[in-house]
Phi, psi and omega in degrees: 000137181283137176263009181294126183294150177292143179295145181256124181284147176141147181292316181295320183291335185237032189297331183290309177295322179298315180297320176301318181291326174298315179298316179300319181289335173295320176295322178300310180297323180299329179296326176286323181299337178309323188259354196296320188252344191244356190292319177301318178293319177301315181297317184286314184289316187273329188233359179069024180271120183239332181299136179300318180297318181292317179298319182285356178298332179290328177289322177300313180298315179298310185296318182293314182292324177293319180300314179297318180295322176304310185296313183287333172298314178298322181288325189263350194294329178287327181276317187272333182099143184295309185297321181297317179293325177297317178295318178301319179300319179290323178296322178295330182282342186307316183283346192303306182298327180290322176297320180292325180288318189252008184304123179277344181209168181296329179298328176292325176295318177300316179298320179298326179283333172296314177297318179298318179296316177301315180297315181297319179298316180291311187286314183292316179299317181297316181293324177299308184295323179294321179292318176299320177303315188290320194270339185074191190285327190299314186251027186298314180297316178300318179299315180293324177297316179294320179298309184288329174301310182300315182295311188274333171294323177294322174304311182295318181296313181290327175300318178295315182296319179293323176298318179294313181298319180297323180291333181270322190235359182102162188285348176206146005263348193302319180301329185278350174297331176303322182297325179297316179296319182295314184291323177292320179296317180294316181296314183291320178299315180296313185295324187271319193242333186284138179245153180289154185241017185299326182296332178291326178295315180298324179293316181292326183298332182299329184248003183282139180240017181293145177283133180292144178273141181295314178218107189299317182297310183295316181296315182293325185279319194227321196264312182293120190298322179288308184297317182288328176294317177296319183296316180294324178293322177298318178299313182292324178302312181282337172299313179287331176293321177298321177295314180297318180302314185270315188269331182300311176299325178294320176299317181291323176299318178296335178268008175067033174282148179287163178301321180293319179294320177298320178299319179294311181295321179293334182276334184299312184301304179291335179290314176295318175305312181291309183295322181299333183289345171300330181262316185289331176299314178294324177301323182294342175281343189235336185247172182297119178294322180299315180295320179298320179292317180298307184292327178294315179292321179297316180298318176302311183300316180296316180300318180295319180299330184273338185309314183295344184257003179293143189259349182194182184301315184297315180296319177297322179295318178296316180295321177298322178293319178295320176298319177296321179295318178297320179291324177297325178296323187266330194296306177289334181292324174309304188290322178296319180296316179294318179297325180286335186263003183229160178280159181305321183285335179264351186299316182300315181291322179294317176295321177297320178294314177303314183288335171301305182292321182300315183277344166296340174302326175300318181294307181298320181294317180294316181293310183297310182291326177295314179296314180298320180294319180290325183276319190237354180104163183299321185297313179298318179299314181294317180296321180296318180292323177298316180296320178296324179293321176295320177301322179297322179298326180288328175297316176302313185297320189255345180255322184288128181295157173291149182279000000 
């Protein structure tokens, strides 16, 4: 019989591993930030790609591959182990910055984004589930807030840095050198110091009284009123994020903003989104999750609707900050709500299913906003996505049960 003590759940008890996972997720987020502010200019200058639909094809490729990786990470995480999937994700990311530097055609850029999406799905999903494993129920919201803060603040920081580097040295290759450092740092940190957290799940399962779901995918996607309400909001959240990622820099280019100014504006939204989660994650442990989700989606929708009518840099900066604040309200709350509504053994698959649909939002957002922009112009595309986001907030209000 083993005399090894049972693992103790809690943020304070596991702060060292938790901090390592926060750092790893910062490296994960930074890989997305590489493309955040400079890709439309990169596409046009290096490959002559000007169509909004064609430019947004890289987001479509990224979103679809990430969505698939999210789902299969959730399905496989109990059998394969958390740390192993995290390592696989980093190995898949290794070629990405080199492909972006040396890509001979736009199709190679699309391929690099397929790899980036697969990597993001594996690494981000694994770090989320590992943190939830470590902390238990009490600090779940705080844990998600810290996780998403690290990831999205890093997105904003690297978006700013790539915009600055591109304005000084050109859109390639120097901005992508950051990616080489990020992927090596993430891989080595995981390989040397991160430990698997499967034993924590087994410990929590002993005291869990959650009702098992008949079919985790169907319940999370469509039937369970709480889980499916969260899932549709996640999809719409990333749908509007895909639009902002692709069309916002194009709108600013049309308004004759410099590359450095576009980098600053593109960085405000994910930075507020990331930093705000330090507070909203903890709020989700104490306040109504339904209200946080409703007001967060509503704030996003209103901010997007006003963007085409902004008159200057300051107004655009304020709207980007409001959009980030709305996203900060919902992002950790999505994951905390799903974790609270599922058993420990089903949690990974339910989170994977949610993240499948949420990141398919990138695909739907890129396709929808790209087609609308090409047919009717950027303003119509932005207004349509804003209206859809407000509609999502109403689904939360009227379908999701009270807590």
